Structures are given as C-alpha cells and as structure tokens.
PyMOL Python script that loads the backbone (N, CA, C, O; Angstrom):
from pymol import cmd

cmd.read_pdbstr("""\
ATOM      1  N   MET A   1     101.668 100.751  88.375  1.00  0.00           N
ATOM      2  CA  MET A   1     102.511 101.919  88.814  1.00  0.00           C
ATOM      3  C   MET A   1     103.234 101.539  90.177  1.00  0.00           C
ATOM      4  O   MET A   1     104.416 101.812  90.383  1.00  0.00           O
ATOM      5  N   THR A   2     102.472 100.929  91.028  1.00  0.00           N
ATOM      6  CA  THR A   2     103.053 100.581  92.375  1.00  0.00           C
ATOM      7  C   THR A   2     104.057  99.430  92.287  1.00  0.00           C
ATOM      8  O   THR A   2     104.947  99.281  93.124  1.00  0.00           O
ATOM      9  N   ALA A   3     103.868  98.584  91.190  1.00  0.00           N
ATOM     10  CA  ALA A   3     104.862  97.446  90.977  1.00  0.00           C
ATOM     11  C   ALA A   3     106.210  98.006  90.464  1.00  0.00           C
ATOM     12  O   ALA A   3     107.260  97.415  90.718  1.00  0.00           O
ATOM     13  N   LEU A   4     106.181  99.072  89.790  1.00  0.00           N
ATOM     14  CA  LEU A   4     107.406  99.740  89.297  1.00  0.00           C
ATOM     15  C   LEU A   4     108.267 100.410  90.430  1.00  0.00           C
ATOM     16  O   LEU A   4     109.494 100.316  90.439  1.00  0.00           O
ATOM     17  N   HIS A   5     107.594 101.048  91.323  1.00  0.00           N
ATOM     18  CA  HIS A   5     108.318 101.749  92.362  1.00  0.00           C
ATOM     19  C   HIS A   5     107.776 101.591  93.803  1.00  0.00           C
ATOM     20  O   HIS A   5     107.434 102.584  94.445  1.00  0.00           O
ATOM     21  N   PRO A   6     107.703 100.386  94.288  1.00  0.00           N
ATOM     22  CA  PRO A   6     107.151 100.145  95.626  1.00  0.00           C
ATOM     23  C   PRO A   6     107.827 100.880  96.689  1.00  0.00           C
ATOM     24  O   PRO A   6     107.160 101.369  97.600  1.00  0.00           O
ATOM     25  N   GLN A   7     109.229 101.013  96.644  1.00  0.00           N
ATOM     26  CA  GLN A   7     109.977 101.645  97.667  1.00  0.00           C
ATOM     27  C   GLN A   7     109.805 103.179  97.756  1.00  0.00           C
ATOM     28  O   GLN A   7     109.858 103.804  98.815  1.00  0.00           O
ATOM     29  N   ALA A   8     109.579 103.761  96.452  1.00  0.00           N
ATOM     30  CA  ALA A   8     109.353 105.152  96.396  1.00  0.00           C
ATOM     31  C   ALA A   8     107.988 105.619  97.062  1.00  0.00           C
ATOM     32  O   ALA A   8     107.823 106.728  97.571  1.00  0.00           O
ATOM     33  N   HIS A   9     107.108 104.692  96.992  1.00  0.00           N
ATOM     34  CA  HIS A   9     105.802 104.985  97.515  1.00  0.00           C
ATOM     35  C   HIS A   9     105.473 104.335  98.900  1.00  0.00           C
ATOM     36  O   HIS A   9     104.371 104.473  99.430  1.00  0.00           O
ATOM     37  N   LEU A  10     106.526 103.597  99.470  1.00  0.00           N
ATOM     38  CA  LEU A  10     106.451 103.047 100.701  1.00  0.00           C
ATOM     39  C   LEU A  10     105.253 102.061 100.812  1.00  0.00           C
ATOM     40  O   LEU A  10     104.674 101.956 101.893  1.00  0.00           O
ATOM     41  N   LEU A  11     104.878 101.365  99.775  1.00  0.00           N
ATOM     42  CA  LEU A  11     103.743 100.547  99.718  1.00  0.00           C
ATOM     43  C   LEU A  11     104.314  99.051  99.861  1.00  0.00           C
ATOM     44  O   LEU A  11     105.411  98.703  99.423  1.00  0.00           O
ATOM     45  N   LYS A  12     103.442  98.252 100.511  1.00  0.00           N
ATOM     46  CA  LYS A  12     103.747  96.897 100.561  1.00  0.00           C
ATOM     47  C   LYS A  12     102.919  96.185  99.398  1.00  0.00           C
ATOM     48  O   LYS A  12     101.738  96.445  99.168  1.00  0.00           O
ATOM     49  N   ARG A  13     103.645  95.298  98.727  1.00  0.00           N
ATOM     50  CA  ARG A  13     103.056  94.649  97.625  1.00  0.00           C
ATOM     51  C   ARG A  13     102.301  93.364  98.195  1.00  0.00           C
ATOM     52  O   ARG A  13     102.886  92.564  98.925  1.00  0.00           O
ATOM     53  N   ARG A  14     101.070  93.224  97.848  1.00  0.00           N
ATOM     54  CA  ARG A  14     100.244  92.111  98.334  1.00  0.00           C
ATOM     55  C   ARG A  14      99.971  91.145  97.219  1.00  0.00           C
ATOM     56  O   ARG A  14      99.513  91.522  96.141  1.00  0.00           O
ATOM     57  N   GLU A  15     100.260  89.888  97.493  1.00  0.00           N
ATOM     58  CA  GLU A  15     100.013  88.864  96.476  1.00  0.00           C
ATOM     59  C   GLU A  15      98.490  88.537  96.674  1.00  0.00           C
ATOM     60  O   GLU A  15      97.943  88.534  97.777  1.00  0.00           O
ATOM     61  N   TRP A  16      97.869  88.264  95.485  1.00  0.00           N
ATOM     62  CA  TRP A  16      96.417  87.936  95.513  1.00  0.00           C
ATOM     63  C   TRP A  16      96.317  86.689  94.619  1.00  0.00           C
ATOM     64  O   TRP A  16      96.630  86.732  93.429  1.00  0.00           O
ATOM     65  N   PRO A  17      95.875  85.590  95.220  1.00  0.00           N
ATOM     66  CA  PRO A  17      95.719  84.298  94.398  1.00  0.00           C
ATOM     67  C   PRO A  17      94.775  84.508  93.163  1.00  0.00           C
ATOM     68  O   PRO A  17      93.803  85.260  93.234  1.00  0.00           O
ATOM     69  N   ALA A  18      95.082  83.852  92.092  1.00  0.00           N
ATOM     70  CA  ALA A  18      94.229  83.941  90.979  1.00  0.00           C
ATOM     71  C   ALA A  18      92.954  83.265  91.138  1.00  0.00           C
ATOM     72  O   ALA A  18      92.004  83.598  90.428  1.00  0.00           O
ATOM     73  N   CYS A  19      92.837  82.246  92.100  1.00  0.00           N
ATOM     74  CA  CYS A  19      91.633  81.546  92.431  1.00  0.00           C
ATOM     75  C   CYS A  19      91.006  82.097  93.713  1.00  0.00           C
ATOM     76  O   CYS A  19      90.326  81.354  94.420  1.00  0.00           O
ATOM     77  N   SER A  20      91.191  83.239  93.999  1.00  0.00           N
ATOM     78  CA  SER A  20      90.642  83.791  95.341  1.00  0.00           C
ATOM     79  C   SER A  20      89.151  83.681  95.431  1.00  0.00           C
ATOM     80  O   SER A  20      88.478  83.970  94.442  1.00  0.00           O
ATOM     81  N   PRO A  21      88.578  83.281  96.551  1.00  0.00           N
ATOM     82  CA  PRO A  21      87.140  83.118  96.661  1.00  0.00           C
ATOM     83  C   PRO A  21      86.536  84.538  96.768  1.00  0.00           C
ATOM     84  O   PRO A  21      85.344  84.714  96.517  1.00  0.00           O
ATOM     85  N   ASN A  22      87.330  85.532  97.130  1.00  0.00           N
ATOM     86  CA  ASN A  22      86.862  86.897  97.226  1.00  0.00           C
ATOM     87  C   ASN A  22      86.946  87.436  95.830  1.00  0.00           C
ATOM     88  O   ASN A  22      88.029  87.515  95.251  1.00  0.00           O
ATOM     89  N   LEU A  23      85.740  87.834  95.246  1.00  0.00           N
ATOM     90  CA  LEU A  23      85.737  88.363  93.875  1.00  0.00           C
ATOM     91  C   LEU A  23      85.861  89.892  93.882  1.00  0.00           C
ATOM     92  O   LEU A  23      85.745  90.523  92.832  1.00  0.00           O
ATOM     93  N   ASN A  24      86.092  90.483  95.038  1.00  0.00           N
ATOM     94  CA  ASN A  24      86.251  91.947  95.008  1.00  0.00           C
ATOM     95  C   ASN A  24      87.475  92.274  95.924  1.00  0.00           C
ATOM     96  O   ASN A  24      87.352  92.662  97.086  1.00  0.00           O
ATOM     97  N   PRO A  25      88.627  92.087  95.311  1.00  0.00           N
ATOM     98  CA  PRO A  25      89.851  92.340  96.124  1.00  0.00           C
ATOM     99  C   PRO A  25      89.999  93.894  96.506  1.00  0.00           C
ATOM    100  O   PRO A  25      90.599  94.258  97.517  1.00  0.00           O
ATOM    101  N   THR A  26      89.420  94.732  95.638  1.00  0.00           N
ATOM    102  CA  THR A  26      89.516  96.134  95.980  1.00  0.00           C
ATOM    103  C   THR A  26      88.854  96.486  97.216  1.00  0.00           C
ATOM    104  O   THR A  26      89.402  97.266  97.995  1.00  0.00           O
ATOM    105  N   GLU A  27      87.658  95.950  97.480  1.00  0.00           N
ATOM    106  CA  GLU A  27      86.936  96.067  98.654  1.00  0.00           C
ATOM    107  C   GLU A  27      87.767  95.663  99.888  1.00  0.00           C
ATOM    108  O   GLU A  27      87.852  96.378 100.886  1.00  0.00           O
ATOM    109  N   HIS A  28      88.387  94.447  99.750  1.00  0.00           N
ATOM    110  CA  HIS A  28      89.163  93.966 100.892  1.00  0.00           C
ATOM    111  C   HIS A  28      90.345  94.873 101.099  1.00  0.00           C
ATOM    112  O   HIS A  28      90.736  95.087 102.247  1.00  0.00           O
ATOM    113  N   LEU A  29      90.921  95.403 100.089  1.00  0.00           N
ATOM    114  CA  LEU A  29      92.150  96.310 100.303  1.00  0.00           C
ATOM    115  C   LEU A  29      91.698  97.633 100.883  1.00  0.00           C
ATOM    116  O   LEU A  29      92.483  98.212 101.634  1.00  0.00           O
ATOM    117  N   TRP A  30      90.480  98.193 100.611  1.00  0.00           N
ATOM    118  CA  TRP A  30      90.005  99.417 101.276  1.00  0.00           C
ATOM    119  C   TRP A  30      89.655  99.038 102.750  1.00  0.00           C
ATOM    120  O   TRP A  30      89.786  99.879 103.639  1.00  0.00           O
ATOM    121  N   ASN A  31      89.228  97.829 103.001  1.00  0.00           N
ATOM    122  CA  ASN A  31      88.910  97.493 104.369  1.00  0.00           C
ATOM    123  C   ASN A  31      90.323  97.422 105.218  1.00  0.00           C
ATOM    124  O   ASN A  31      90.397  97.842 106.373  1.00  0.00           O
ATOM    125  N   LEU A  32      91.306  96.908 104.589  1.00  0.00           N
ATOM    126  CA  LEU A  32      92.677  96.920 105.323  1.00  0.00           C
ATOM    127  C   LEU A  32      93.160  98.409 105.515  1.00  0.00           C
ATOM    128  O   LEU A  32      93.673  98.717 106.590  1.00  0.00           O
ATOM    129  N   VAL A  33      93.028  99.262 104.600  1.00  0.00           N
ATOM    130  CA  VAL A  33      93.316 100.640 104.697  1.00  0.00           C
ATOM    131  C   VAL A  33      92.541 101.335 105.818  1.00  0.00           C
ATOM    132  O   VAL A  33      93.096 102.041 106.660  1.00  0.00           O
ATOM    133  N   GLY A  34      91.199 101.090 105.779  1.00  0.00           N
ATOM    134  CA  GLY A  34      90.295 101.707 106.752  1.00  0.00           C
ATOM    135  C   GLY A  34      90.733 101.339 108.184  1.00  0.00           C
ATOM    136  O   GLY A  34      90.882 102.180 109.071  1.00  0.00           O
ATOM    137  N   ARG A  35      90.924 100.028 108.336  1.00  0.00           N
ATOM    138  CA  ARG A  35      91.442  99.588 109.657  1.00  0.00           C
ATOM    139  C   ARG A  35      92.708 100.223 110.144  1.00  0.00           C
ATOM    140  O   ARG A  35      92.848 100.550 111.322  1.00  0.00           O
ATOM    141  N   ALA A  36      93.637 100.398 109.220  1.00  0.00           N
ATOM    142  CA  ALA A  36      94.892 101.001 109.595  1.00  0.00           C
ATOM    143  C   ALA A  36      94.739 102.479 109.931  1.00  0.00           C
ATOM    144  O   ALA A  36      95.437 102.970 110.818  1.00  0.00           O
ATOM    145  N   VAL A  37      93.890 103.175 109.284  1.00  0.00           N
ATOM    146  CA  VAL A  37      93.563 104.557 109.515  1.00  0.00           C
ATOM    147  C   VAL A  37      92.851 104.672 110.864  1.00  0.00           C
ATOM    148  O   VAL A  37      93.199 105.548 111.656  1.00  0.00           O
ATOM    149  N   ARG A  38      91.867 103.817 111.152  1.00  0.00           N
ATOM    150  CA  ARG A  38      91.196 103.864 112.477  1.00  0.00           C
ATOM    151  C   ARG A  38      92.133 103.541 113.623  1.00  0.00           C
ATOM    152  O   ARG A  38      91.969 104.018 114.747  1.00  0.00           O
ATOM    153  N   ALA A  39      93.136 102.704 113.301  1.00  0.00           N
ATOM    154  CA  ALA A  39      94.086 102.333 114.407  1.00  0.00           C
ATOM    155  C   ALA A  39      94.972 103.478 114.736  1.00  0.00           C
ATOM    156  O   ALA A  39      95.271 103.690 115.911  1.00  0.00           O
ATOM    157  N   ARG A  40      95.423 104.250 113.744  1.00  0.00           N
ATOM    158  CA  ARG A  40      96.331 105.398 113.932  1.00  0.00           C
ATOM    159  C   ARG A  40      95.460 106.526 114.672  1.00  0.00           C
ATOM    160  O   ARG A  40      95.984 107.285 115.488  1.00  0.00           O
ATOM    161  N   GLN A  41      94.200 106.586 114.361  1.00  0.00           N
ATOM    162  CA  GLN A  41      93.362 107.635 114.962  1.00  0.00           C
ATOM    163  C   GLN A  41      93.193 107.377 116.497  1.00  0.00           C
ATOM    164  O   GLN A  41      93.129 108.304 117.304  1.00  0.00           O
ATOM    165  N   CYS A  42      93.125 106.056 116.846  1.00  0.00           N
ATOM    166  CA  CYS A  42      92.975 105.606 118.267  1.00  0.00           C
ATOM    167  C   CYS A  42      94.151 105.942 118.973  1.00  0.00           C
ATOM    168  O   CYS A  42      94.011 106.390 120.111  1.00  0.00           O
ATOM    169  N   VAL A  43      95.427 105.790 118.445  1.00  0.00           N
ATOM    170  CA  VAL A  43      96.538 106.023 119.108  1.00  0.00           C
ATOM    171  C   VAL A  43      96.703 107.570 119.182  1.00  0.00           C
ATOM    172  O   VAL A  43      97.105 108.081 120.227  1.00  0.00           O
ATOM    173  N   THR A  44      96.423 108.267 118.171  1.00  0.00           N
ATOM    174  CA  THR A  44      96.423 109.785 118.291  1.00  0.00           C
ATOM    175  C   THR A  44      95.561 110.347 119.321  1.00  0.00           C
ATOM    176  O   THR A  44      95.929 111.259 120.063  1.00  0.00           O
ATOM    177  N   ASN A  45      94.322 109.758 119.369  1.00  0.00           N
ATOM    178  CA  ASN A  45      93.394 110.216 120.408  1.00  0.00           C
ATOM    179  C   ASN A  45      93.901 109.872 121.843  1.00  0.00           C
ATOM    180  O   ASN A  45      93.744 110.627 122.802  1.00  0.00           O
ATOM    181  N   LEU A  46      94.484 108.738 121.895  1.00  0.00           N
ATOM    182  CA  LEU A  46      94.974 108.279 123.194  1.00  0.00           C
ATOM    183  C   LEU A  46      96.151 109.195 123.707  1.00  0.00           C
ATOM    184  O   LEU A  46      96.189 109.616 124.863  1.00  0.00           O
ATOM    185  N   VAL A  47      97.063 109.457 122.797  1.00  0.00           N
ATOM    186  CA  VAL A  47      98.175 110.252 123.119  1.00  0.00           C
ATOM    187  C   VAL A  47      97.659 111.740 123.566  1.00  0.00           C
ATOM    188  O   VAL A  47      98.057 112.293 124.591  1.00  0.00           O
ATOM    189  N   THR A  48      96.822 112.247 122.755  1.00  0.00           N
ATOM    190  CA  THR A  48      96.207 113.541 123.092  1.00  0.00           C
ATOM    191  C   THR A  48      95.594 113.575 124.424  1.00  0.00           C
ATOM    192  O   THR A  48      95.848 114.470 125.229  1.00  0.00           O
ATOM    193  N   SER A  49      94.724 112.530 124.680  1.00  0.00           N
ATOM    194  CA  SER A  49      94.043 112.410 125.932  1.00  0.00           C
ATOM    195  C   SER A  49      94.958 112.220 127.162  1.00  0.00           C
ATOM    196  O   SER A  49      94.721 112.765 128.240  1.00  0.00           O
ATOM    197  N   MET A  50      95.989 111.436 126.944  1.00  0.00           N
ATOM    198  CA  MET A  50      96.984 111.223 128.056  1.00  0.00           C
ATOM    199  C   MET A  50      97.707 112.413 128.272  1.00  0.00           C
ATOM    200  O   MET A  50      97.970 112.702 129.440  1.00  0.00           O
ATOM    201  N   ARG A  51      98.115 113.234 127.268  1.00  0.00           N
ATOM    202  CA  ARG A  51      98.907 114.402 127.488  1.00  0.00           C
ATOM    203  C   ARG A  51      98.020 115.415 128.437  1.00  0.00           C
ATOM    204  O   ARG A  51      98.461 115.974 129.441  1.00  0.00           O
ATOM    205  N   GLY A  52      96.836 115.527 127.982  1.00  0.00           N
ATOM    206  CA  GLY A  52      95.841 116.409 128.753  1.00  0.00           C
ATOM    207  C   GLY A  52      95.682 115.967 130.134  1.00  0.00           C
ATOM    208  O   GLY A  52      95.706 116.792 131.047  1.00  0.00           O
ATOM    209  N   SER A  53      95.510 114.622 130.366  1.00  0.00           N
ATOM    210  CA  SER A  53      95.348 114.123 131.778  1.00  0.00           C
ATOM    211  C   SER A  53      96.618 114.305 132.619  1.00  0.00           C
ATOM    212  O   SER A  53      96.529 114.579 133.816  1.00  0.00           O
ATOM    213  N   CYS A  54      97.746 114.162 132.033  1.00  0.00           N
ATOM    214  CA  CYS A  54      98.969 114.310 132.731  1.00  0.00           C
ATOM    215  C   CYS A  54      99.090 115.811 133.118  1.00  0.00           C
ATOM    216  O   CYS A  54      99.465 116.146 134.242  1.00  0.00           O
ATOM    217  N   GLN A  55      98.746 116.741 132.103  1.00  0.00           N
ATOM    218  CA  GLN A  55      98.956 118.086 132.441  1.00  0.00           C
ATOM    219  C   GLN A  55      98.059 118.530 133.518  1.00  0.00           C
ATOM    220  O   GLN A  55      98.433 119.395 134.311  1.00  0.00           O
ATOM    221  N   ASP A  56      96.816 117.950 133.597  1.00  0.00           N
ATOM    222  CA  ASP A  56      95.818 118.289 134.663  1.00  0.00           C
ATOM    223  C   ASP A  56      96.329 117.882 136.051  1.00  0.00           C
ATOM    224  O   ASP A  56      96.050 118.526 137.062  1.00  0.00           O
ATOM    225  N   VAL A  57      97.129 116.730 136.047  1.00  0.00           N
ATOM    226  CA  VAL A  57      97.605 116.323 137.376  1.00  0.00           C
ATOM    227  C   VAL A  57      98.863 117.057 137.812  1.00  0.00           C
ATOM    228  O   VAL A  57      98.994 117.424 138.980  1.00  0.00           O
ATOM    229  N   VAL A  58      99.826 117.281 136.846  1.00  0.00           N
ATOM    230  CA  VAL A  58     101.094 117.884 137.093  1.00  0.00           C
ATOM    231  C   VAL A  58     100.971 119.359 137.427  1.00  0.00           C
ATOM    232  O   VAL A  58     101.605 119.814 138.379  1.00  0.00           O
ATOM    233  N   VAL A  59     100.197 120.111 136.699  1.00  0.00           N
ATOM    234  CA  VAL A  59     100.134 121.526 136.758  1.00  0.00           C
ATOM    235  C   VAL A  59      99.636 121.932 138.244  1.00  0.00           C
ATOM    236  O   VAL A  59     100.290 122.761 138.877  1.00  0.00           O
ATOM    237  N   PRO A  60      98.540 121.375 138.764  1.00  0.00           N
ATOM    238  CA  PRO A  60      98.149 121.789 140.066  1.00  0.00           C
ATOM    239  C   PRO A  60      99.176 121.481 141.140  1.00  0.00           C
ATOM    240  O   PRO A  60      99.290 122.206 142.129  1.00  0.00           O
ATOM    241  N   HIS A  61      99.930 120.394 140.942  1.00  0.00           N
ATOM    242  CA  HIS A  61     100.883 120.069 142.027  1.00  0.00           C
ATOM    243  C   HIS A  61     102.217 120.862 141.902  1.00  0.00           C
ATOM    244  O   HIS A  61     103.045 120.867 142.813  1.00  0.00           O
ATOM    245  N   ALA A  62     102.380 121.514 140.761  1.00  0.00           N
ATOM    246  CA  ALA A  62     103.629 122.262 140.562  1.00  0.00           C
ATOM    247  C   ALA A  62     103.610 123.687 141.220  1.00  0.00           C
ATOM    248  O   ALA A  62     104.624 124.356 141.419  1.00  0.00           O
ATOM    249  N   THR A  63     102.349 124.061 141.528  1.00  0.00           N
ATOM    250  CA  THR A  63     102.239 125.466 142.074  1.00  0.00           C
ATOM    251  C   THR A  63     102.201 125.471 143.560  1.00  0.00           C
ATOM    252  O   THR A  63     102.112 126.536 144.172  1.00  0.00           O
TER     253      THR A  63
END
""", "prot")
cmd.dss("prot")
cmd.show_as("cartoon", "prot")
cmd.util.cbc("prot")
cmd.orient("prot")
C-alpha cells in the first residue's frame, strides 16, 4: 500500500537488502519510529519548559 502512494502518506520508502543479517526488519522499523517519537517528545517538553521559564522571568519584571 505504501509503495503505491508514498507521497500521499508522507512516508519515506526504505530499501532493505535481501541478504540482510537482521532477520526481523519490522522490529528495526519500530525502533526507528520509537526513536523519532521520543525525539519529538523531548523537543515538545523543552519548548513547554522554556516557555514557562521565560514567563516566570518576564512576568515579575513587567510589573
């Protein structure tokens, strides 16, 4: 399905060699997805934390 419409799903197609030493490519793929999700969560947490920290500093000085 993804090979038919990669642009519609915004998916990158990954080549997988036929003689791959990794016998479980699905596990490897989920590992890649998991790392990408954790990386986004770190950025989201950082932005939220920085926003709160900046407001804590700016608000007392504004009054």
